[in-house]
TIKEDO-612112 format. One line per 5 residues: number of its first residue (from 1); their letters; for each residue x, y, z of C-alpha. Coordinates in Angstrom, 2 decimals, padded with zeros to 5 digits. Layout:
<pts>
NUM	a	X:Y:Z | ...
</pts>
This chain:
<pts>
1	mkkli	061.70:008.43:021.22 | 061.84:012.10:020.63 | 059.18:014.21:022.14 | 057.06:016.19:019.69 | 057.07:019.98:020.62
6	ltsag	054.44:022.23:018.86 | 054.34:025.84:018.82 | 050.94:027.43:019.59 | 050.37:028.02:015.85 | 051.38:024.48:015.05
11	llffl	049.11:023.20:017.85 | 046.22:025.16:016.47 | 046.85:023.75:012.82 | 047.08:020.22:014.25 | 043.92:020.38:016.27
16	saqcv	042.16:021.93:013.18 | 043.24:019.16:010.93 | 042.31:016.57:013.43 | 038.93:018.06:013.73 | 038.44:018.13:009.96
21	seepl	039.58:014.50:009.59 | 037.16:013.23:012.31 | 034.07:014.94:011.02 | 032.23:012.56:008.58 | 031.88:013.50:004.97
26	anegl	028.36:014.40:003.88 | 027.77:011.12:001.89 | 028.50:008.93:004.92 | 025.61:006.53:005.53 | 024.34:006.49:001.92
31	rglyv	023.39:003.10:000.95 | 025.10:003.68:-002.34 | 028.45:003.51:-000.65 | 028.07:-000.31:000.11 | 026.66:-001.71:-003.18
36	rsieq	028.76:-004.12:-005.20 | 027.11:-004.23:-008.57 | 025.37:-001.97:-011.09 | 022.13:-003.94:-010.53 | 022.24:-002.92:-006.88
41	vlrla	022.90:000.64:-007.93 | 019.94:000.80:-010.11 | 017.61:-000.47:-007.35 | 018.49:002.50:-005.22 | 016.55:005.76:-005.02
46	peetd	018.47:008.68:-006.42 | 019.02:010.16:-003.06 | 020.55:007.02:-001.78 | 022.98:006.73:-004.68 | 026.65:007.64:-004.37
51	igtaa	027.65:008.63:-008.01 | 031.41:008.08:-007.25 | 030.94:004.58:-006.10 | 028.58:003.72:-009.09 | 031.08:005.11:-011.55
56	livse	033.88:003.04:-010.02 | 031.83:-000.16:-010.12 | 031.57:000.37:-013.79 | 035.37:000.85:-013.90 | 035.72:-002.49:-012.11
61	qwsdi	033.46:-004.07:-014.75 | 035.68:-002.66:-017.49 | 038.87:-003.71:-015.98 | 039.12:-006.33:-013.36 | 042.37:-005.04:-012.07
66	vagrr	040.76:-001.84:-010.81 | 040.22:-001.72:-007.02 | 037.32:000.66:-006.83 | 037.48:000.96:-002.88 | 040.95:002.37:-003.24
71	yqgrl	039.70:005.10:-005.60 | 036.86:005.71:-003.23 | 039.35:006.47:-000.49 | 041.10:008.84:-002.95 | 037.90:010.68:-003.58
76	demal	037.41:011.08:000.13 | 040.82:012.42:000.62 | 040.33:014.93:-002.08 | 037.15:016.14:-000.50 | 038.70:016.28:003.01
81	eirrr	041.55:018.32:001.56 | 039.03:020.86:-000.03 | 037.11:020.97:003.16 | 040.38:021.62:005.24 | 041.09:024.66:002.97
86	veekg	037.46:025.83:003.16 | 037.66:025.79:007.01 | 041.07:027.21:007.06 | 039.85:030.25:005.02 | 036.67:030.53:007.01
91	ikaky	034.39:030.15:004.03 | 030.77:029.90:005.14 | 028.68:030.29:002.03 | 028.51:026.77:000.36 | 028.34:028.00:-003.17
96	kivge	031.84:029.67:-002.63 | 033.23:026.04:-002.07 | 032.97:025.70:-005.85 | 035.89:028.09:-006.28 | 038.08:025.92:-003.85
101	ineyl	037.20:022.82:-005.88 | 038.07:024.61:-009.17 | 041.48:025.74:-007.71 | 042.37:022.33:-006.27 | 041.31:020.19:-009.14
106	feelg	042.40:022.32:-012.21 | 045.08:024.64:-010.84 | 046.99:022.60:-008.18 | 046.31:018.99:-009.34 | 046.26:019.88:-013.01
111	frsve	043.16:017.98:-014.25 | 042.53:018.98:-017.87 | 040.06:018.42:-020.67 | 040.60:016.64:-023.87 | 039.24:017.89:-027.13
116	radea	037.82:014.56:-028.32 | 036.36:011.56:-026.50 | 038.42:009.03:-028.61 | 039.94:007.04:-025.85 | 038.12:004.73:-023.50
121	ddlfl	040.22:005.71:-020.56 | 038.95:009.25:-020.82 | 035.55:008.00:-019.65 | 036.18:005.84:-016.68 | 036.56:007.56:-013.26
126	hsvmd	039.52:005.49:-012.11 | 041.60:006.43:-015.15 | 040.51:010.05:-015.20 | 041.89:010.23:-011.64 | 045.02:008.42:-012.58
131	rkrgy	045.65:010.32:-015.79 | 044.14:013.73:-014.75 | 042.29:014.12:-017.91 | 038.76:013.62:-019.17 | 035.97:015.10:-021.28
136	clsls	032.77:016.82:-020.39 | 030.98:013.85:-018.85 | 033.90:012.11:-017.12 | 035.25:015.39:-015.58 | 031.72:016.18:-014.49
141	ilyla	031.32:012.78:-012.77 | 034.43:013.44:-010.83 | 033.13:016.92:-009.92 | 029.88:015.52:-008.81 | 031.48:012.73:-006.75
146	igerl	033.55:015.33:-004.83 | 030.59:017.57:-004.45 | 028.42:014.90:-002.90 | 031.10:014.29:-000.28 | 031.08:017.98:000.59
151	glaly	027.24:018.17:000.85 | 026.94:020.70:-002.16 | 023.90:021.10:-004.22 | 025.47:020.08:-007.48 | 023.59:018.51:-010.35
156	gvvvp	024.51:017.09:-013.66 | 022.99:018.77:-016.80 | 022.75:017.39:-020.25 | 022.39:019.12:-023.63 | 022.75:017.48:-026.94
161	ghffv	026.30:016.43:-027.32 | 027.48:017.84:-024.03 | 027.37:017.50:-020.20 | 028.06:020.00:-017.45 | 027.50:020.69:-013.69
166	ryddg	025.17:023.13:-012.08 | 025.08:024.51:-008.53 | 021.51:025.16:-007.38 | 020.62:025.37:-003.73 | 017.22:027.10:-004.31
171	gvrfn	018.75:030.62:-003.79 | 022.04:030.58:-005.59 | 022.10:028.95:-009.17 | 024.99:028.89:-011.72 | 026.51:026.60:-014.28
176	ieats	029.97:024.99:-013.89 | 032.01:023.99:-017.03 | 034.41:021.28:-016.04 | 036.10:021.38:-019.50 | 036.93:025.03:-018.88
181	kggta	038.63:024.66:-015.35 | 035.17:025.22:-013.59 | 034.28:028.34:-015.35 | 030.66:029.58:-015.59 | 028.40:029.97:-018.63
186	sdehy	024.86:031.11:-019.03 | 021.81:028.84:-019.84 | 021.46:030.92:-023.11 | 025.04:029.96:-024.04 | 024.40:026.21:-023.91
191	iekfk	020.99:026.71:-025.53 | 022.39:028.31:-028.45 | 025.72:026.53:-028.79 | 024.32:023.01:-028.56 | 020.99:023.67:-030.28
196	vpqde	018.81:022.73:-027.35 | 015.30:022.06:-028.51 | 012.82:024.36:-026.96 | 009.53:023.19:-028.10 | 009.72:019.44:-027.48
201	rnsiy	007.81:017.84:-024.65 | 009.35:015.53:-021.96 | 012.93:016.65:-022.62 | 015.40:016.42:-019.85 | 017.81:018.86:-021.50
206	mtnld	018.96:021.81:-019.29 | 017.19:020.27:-016.27 | 018.82:019.40:-012.91 | 019.38:015.68:-013.29 | 019.23:013.43:-010.13
211	klqsl	022.23:011.11:-009.56 | 020.62:008.16:-011.39 | 019.88:010.34:-014.41 | 023.48:011.41:-014.58 | 024.56:007.84:-014.40
216	gcffn	022.04:007.16:-017.38 | 024.17:009.67:-019.39 | 027.19:007.81:-018.32 | 025.71:004.51:-019.64 | 025.07:006.20:-022.90
221	nlgnv	028.78:006.92:-023.40 | 029.70:003.51:-021.87 | 027.70:001.86:-024.66 | 029.58:003.83:-027.28 | 032.94:002.64:-025.63
226	yhdvg	032.00:-000.99:-025.77 | 030.88:-000.56:-029.31 | 034.20:001.03:-030.23 | 036.04:-002.05:-028.92 | 033.63:-004.43:-030.69
231	diema	031.72:-005.74:-027.75 | 028.27:-005.24:-029.31 | 026.38:-007.33:-026.52 | 027.88:-005.09:-023.69 | 027.19:-001.99:-025.79
236	mrale	023.62:-002.96:-026.11 | 023.30:-003.70:-022.49 | 024.69:-000.32:-021.48 | 022.46:001.57:-023.98 | 019.43:-000.35:-022.85
241	ravei	020.12:000.75:-019.29 | 020.65:004.37:-020.60 | 017.21:004.48:-022.17 | 015.54:002.78:-019.25 | 017.01:005.40:-016.97
246	npwla	016.57:008.39:-019.26 | 013.84:007.55:-021.86 | 013.77:011.25:-022.78 | 017.46:011.50:-023.76 | 017.57:011.54:-027.66
251	esrln	021.32:010.42:-027.81 | 020.68:007.27:-025.98 | 017.73:006.38:-028.31 | 019.85:007.14:-031.32 | 022.86:005.07:-030.24
256	lgniy	020.61:002.10:-029.13 | 018.99:002.32:-032.52 | 022.32:002.19:-034.14 | 023.18:-001.00:-032.25 | 019.95:-002.61:-033.03
261	lekgr	020.38:-001.83:-036.81 | 023.77:-003.31:-036.72 | 022.31:-006.51:-035.22 | 019.75:-006.66:-038.01 | 016.83:-005.52:-035.65
266	addai	015.59:-002.89:-038.12 | 012.03:-002.60:-036.53 | 013.44:-002.07:-033.10 | 015.99:000.51:-034.57 | 013.05:002.37:-036.23
271	neyra	011.28:002.59:-032.78 | 014.37:004.09:-031.21 | 014.98:006.60:-033.92 | 011.38:007.74:-034.04 | 011.45:008.14:-030.22
276	aigin	014.73:010.26:-030.60 | 013.04:012.39:-033.20 | 010.07:012.99:-030.93 | 012.65:014.31:-028.35 | 014.81:016.33:-030.70
281	sadak	013.28:016.69:-034.18 | 016.13:018.96:-035.36 | 018.71:016.28:-035.15 | 019.89:015.64:-038.80 | 021.83:012.55:-037.75
286	vhsnl	018.68:010.71:-036.37 | 016.71:011.50:-039.62 | 019.56:010.00:-041.61 | 019.93:006.88:-039.49 | 016.06:006.50:-039.60
291	gnayl	016.47:006.61:-043.43 | 019.12:003.79:-043.11 | 016.72:001.69:-041.24 | 013.94:002.31:-043.73 | 016.53:001.44:-046.48
296	rkgwl	017.28:-001.74:-044.82 | 013.51:-002.54:-044.76 | 013.23:-001.74:-048.36 | 010.96:001.26:-047.64 | 012.69:003.44:-050.30
301	sdavl	010.10:006.31:-050.38 | 010.23:006.77:-046.69 | 014.05:006.51:-046.66 | 014.07:009.42:-049.16 | 011.84:011.53:-046.98
306	eysqa	014.11:011.09:-044.01 | 017.40:011.79:-045.95 | 015.75:014.89:-047.48 | 014.82:016.13:-043.97 | 018.36:015.44:-042.81
311	irlep	019.80:017.59:-045.69 | 017.23:020.29:-044.96 | 018.42:020.52:-041.45 | 022.08:020.25:-042.30 | 022.80:021.26:-045.84
316	nfvda	026.37:020.15:-045.66 | 025.50:016.62:-044.51 | 027.59:014.59:-047.07 | 026.61:011.19:-045.81 | 022.90:012.10:-046.20
321	yrnia	023.54:012.95:-049.89 | 025.29:009.54:-050.26 | 022.48:007.64:-048.64 | 019.67:009.40:-050.55 | 021.66:008.61:-053.79
326	maysr	021.58:004.85:-052.80 | 017.81:005.02:-052.09 | 017.22:006.69:-055.53 | 019.22:004.20:-057.31 | 017.41:001.30:-055.84
331	qglfg	014.19:002.97:-057.17 | 015.78:003.25:-060.65 | 015.84:007.09:-060.28 | 019.46:007.25:-061.50 | 019.19:011.03:-062.46
336	qaksa	018.30:012.05:-058.96 | 021.06:009.72:-057.47 | 023.65:011.39:-059.71 | 022.46:014.90:-058.71 | 022.80:013.93:-055.05
341	lqeai	026.28:012.53:-055.37 | 027.29:015.62:-057.50 | 026.04:017.74:-054.53 | 028.23:015.62:-052.14 | 031.26:016.05:-054.41
346	elepg	030.85:019.80:-054.46 | 030.99:019.67:-050.68 | 033.99:017.27:-050.49 | 035.82:017.36:-053.87 | 038.95:015.52:-052.53
351	nasly	036.82:012.58:-051.26 | 037.69:009.59:-053.73 | 034.95:007.32:-052.49 | 032.28:009.81:-053.76 | 033.58:009.37:-057.37
356	gelge	033.49:005.58:-056.89 | 029.88:005.75:-055.76 | 028.85:007.96:-058.61 | 030.53:005.45:-060.88 | 028.34:002.79:-059.25
361	vysqs	025.25:004.78:-060.14 | 026.50:005.06:-063.80 | 027.17:001.28:-063.83 | 023.72:000.43:-062.40 | 022.10:002.59:-065.09
366	gdcen	023.97:000.61:-067.82 | 026.58:003.28:-068.67 | 029.75:001.37:-068.04 | 031.86:003.75:-070.05 | 031.33:006.68:-067.75
371	aisly	031.44:004.32:-064.87 | 034.87:003.01:-065.75 | 036.07:006.57:-066.02 | 034.82:007.50:-062.55 | 036.17:004.28:-061.03
376	rkalr	039.58:005.07:-062.44 | 039.34:008.70:-061.19 | 038.59:007.46:-057.73 | 041.48:005.02:-057.72 | 043.90:007.77:-059.03
381	mngel	042.94:009.76:-055.90 | 042.99:006.66:-053.59 | 044.43:003.32:-054.84 | 043.05:001.53:-051.88 | 039.44:001.74:-052.65
386	aeayc	038.47:-002.05:-052.93 | 034.85:-001.15:-053.93 | 036.14:000.85:-057.03 | 038.10:-002.19:-058.14 | 034.97:-004.18:-057.75
391	glgrc	033.02:-001.83:-059.78 | 035.67:-002.06:-062.52 | 035.61:-005.80:-062.44 | 031.87:-005.87:-062.83 | 032.02:-003.43:-065.81
396	yvrgd	034.78:-005.34:-067.49 | 033.12:-008.66:-067.22 | 029.78:-007.19:-068.46 | 031.80:-005.89:-071.45 | 033.33:-009.23:-072.26
401	etddg	036.70:-008.20:-070.93 | 036.69:-011.10:-068.38 | 040.40:-011.30:-067.90 | 040.50:-007.55:-067.08 | 037.67:-008.07:-064.74
406	ikayk	039.44:-010.90:-062.97 | 042.49:-008.79:-062.47 | 040.33:-006.04:-061.06 | 038.59:-008.31:-058.62 | 041.84:-009.71:-057.55
411	kalai	043.22:-006.24:-056.82 | 040.12:-005.62:-054.61 | 040.81:-008.79:-052.61 | 044.49:-007.83:-052.16 | 043.24:-004.66:-050.37
416	npkqa	040.38:-006.53:-048.55 | 040.54:-010.28:-048.57 | 036.96:-010.49:-047.08 | 035.36:-008.43:-049.86 | 032.50:-010.63:-050.53
421	ealvg	031.45:-008.78:-053.68 | 034.78:-009.45:-055.24 | 034.67:-013.05:-054.28 | 031.27:-013.45:-055.95 | 032.45:-011.43:-058.88
426	lgnay	035.43:-013.70:-059.42 | 033.17:-016.71:-059.11 | 030.87:-015.32:-061.78 | 033.84:-014.50:-064.09 | 035.34:-018.15:-063.74
431	fgkkq	031.86:-019.53:-064.16 | 031.46:-017.66:-067.47 | 034.68:-019.08:-068.46 | 033.42:-022.50:-067.61 | 036.17:-023.04:-065.02
436	fdkai	033.74:-024.34:-062.34 | 036.32:-025.46:-059.82 | 037.67:-022.04:-059.51 | 034.13:-020.55:-059.60 | 033.11:-022.81:-056.65
441	eyyer	036.16:-022.04:-054.72 | 035.43:-018.22:-054.67 | 031.72:-018.73:-054.05 | 032.47:-020.94:-051.02 | 034.83:-018.20:-049.74
446	aaeir	032.05:-015.59:-050.22 | 029.69:-018.00:-048.40 | 031.91:-017.94:-045.38 | 031.47:-014.21:-045.21 | 027.81:-013.99:-046.21
451	gddat	026.34:-017.11:-044.96 | 022.81:-015.73:-045.23 | 023.00:-015.00:-048.92 | 020.76:-017.57:-050.81 | 022.08:-016.48:-054.15
456	iyyni	025.76:-017.55:-053.34 | 024.61:-021.04:-052.44 | 022.48:-021.20:-055.63 | 025.71:-020.39:-057.63 | 027.61:-023.02:-055.73
461	gagys	024.97:-025.52:-056.57 | 024.93:-024.46:-060.21 | 028.83:-024.95:-060.26 | 028.43:-028.48:-058.94 | 025.69:-029.25:-061.19
466	nkgqy	027.71:-028.32:-064.33 | 030.51:-030.56:-062.93 | 028.07:-033.51:-062.73 | 028.43:-033.62:-058.94 | 024.76:-033.72:-058.30
471	dkavs	024.73:-034.77:-054.74 | 026.99:-031.66:-053.80 | 024.56:-029.58:-056.08 | 021.45:-030.71:-053.97 | 023.27:-029.80:-050.73
476	aynks	024.04:-026.31:-051.95 | 020.60:-025.76:-053.55 | 018.88:-027.00:-050.24 | 020.98:-024.29:-048.41 | 019.68:-021.71:-050.89
481	vgidp	016.03:-022.60:-050.44 | 016.61:-022.87:-046.64 | 017.42:-019.29:-046.59 | 014.96:-018.02:-049.33 | 012.17:-020.62:-049.79
486	mmgda	010.77:-018.34:-052.71 | 013.82:-018.76:-054.94 | 012.15:-020.53:-057.86 | 015.42:-020.98:-059.77 | 016.87:-022.75:-056.85
491	hqgla	013.91:-025.29:-056.69 | 014.43:-025.91:-060.46 | 018.11:-026.49:-059.83 | 017.14:-028.99:-057.15 | 014.77:-030.66:-059.63
496	yayyn	017.53:-031.11:-062.22 | 019.96:-032.46:-059.63 | 017.43:-034.98:-058.17 | 016.41:-036.09:-061.70 | 020.06:-036.76:-062.49
501	lkqfe	020.42:-038.70:-059.17 | 017.18:-040.65:-060.34 | 015.29:-039.37:-057.36 | 012.23:-038.56:-059.42 | 009.67:-037.82:-056.60
506	paleh	011.73:-034.96:-054.95 | 012.56:-033.79:-058.57 | 008.89:-033.45:-059.36 | 008.11:-031.78:-056.06 | 010.66:-029.08:-056.69
511	iekar	009.92:-028.51:-060.32 | 006.33:-027.91:-059.29 | 007.47:-025.34:-056.70 | 009.50:-023.58:-059.21 | 006.42:-023.32:-061.53
516	algad	004.33:-022.03:-058.68 | 006.91:-019.49:-057.86 | 006.94:-018.11:-061.41 | 010.37:-019.51:-062.55 | 010.94:-019.99:-066.25
521	vdekl	010.60:-023.84:-066.04 | 012.35:-026.12:-068.49 | 009.32:-028.06:-070.03 | 011.66:-030.72:-071.27 | 012.98:-031.40:-067.78
526	veaig	009.29:-031.67:-066.61 | 008.58:-034.41:-069.31 | 011.78:-036.26:-068.54 | 010.84:-036.33:-064.79 | 007.45:-037.61:-065.68
531	rgl	008.97:-040.39:-067.67 | 011.14:-041.34:-064.80 | 008.26:-041.74:-062.25
</pts>
């Protein structure tokens, strides 16, 4: 074996490196280094949390092929290399170590920021380390993980729609922008650029976050990632954790509200949106989404107020104009609805969908001539608008051009085979032509998509009743009243079907329910049922 011969300079370097490698990192001994689940992380005190380990546990949950401990080792190696350089240069002031982190991460290793947080891999710490790219939050988590290993007074800071790092040891304080190679920016820059609310109570914006609070921001983004891949349950779980950790972060409240609304939990969504407005009342998107929740509840006047506030805050908010038009239409205020959509069209004249939506307002107001013109204009701009074809179909059928209506509905289904409105429209068109088998076929396809729609089952029952298949009619009508017990016409349909099956007692029961619910009861049917008893 060859003898290793070192020069005096080489010996000095070897001893220095050996000394650095043997000295423990600042996070050694933290309980957070040894946890194995997010539940264990959340039971830790903030000062016992290791933010790098926690972020890697989330990576392991996202992808079971990730070995978090291996990435922990890589974080340690990065921190040790920075510390070696600091000691080699004789840097004593801790705040100056930030410059070494910046040079190592961004200049030497080439970490860079992405403009848009569109890819899931740009959030998770393991993939950020592998790909050397991320966005504001994920690069900041990497920065904080290295900082905690070096014993630096680094904190996460959140503002609406952005996250950055701050050095603050009580004497020296400055902000660090991970998306700008660790550059600095003043508090005033962030306050102005990101419209940080200044007069709201209990806000955590612009404050030094502890490590658990920074993880709360991470869970907010994690919820959005799960939502983007269609895992609503995991999205809700992540966002509920985000809100539990940071109840005063408006973004988490907004995103959780969106999940609740998507799951049909409108009341819970309203609570989250109202909480978000209490934190940041100047966020137009929250007001618009609260309007959506009110619309779902049928609180049309309240919805209009929220959409109006969204437009006041953001006059170019096209979706708010579209939504307020919908609320006006449901109130029968078609003039206001048209004006709102015309405002939206002025903002986005190339948006074909807006012309289709304006056509819908004309259709609802009974003006099919103008509606058809607008639907056709929308389709000339974009031939893939299934909704516009549905609108055409409805207008054609209403104008006794049933065959043209059927063609339009079928074009809608060619674009979107699960367009429930087109399926119901075709069912209605064939029903009107007394082609009950085809009508039932399309109604049943619609029911597979909208299984909670009582009207569709009523239509199926009517189709079977017209075919004389009363047992099947009873089954469909019962599904209808099971969903909506207050549907008087369905009770009358049941009465007629039971009468024809010679089951006179249930026939009487349902005809009486139909009368009590205000349905236009067929008195001849009542008499016939009475004779049968």
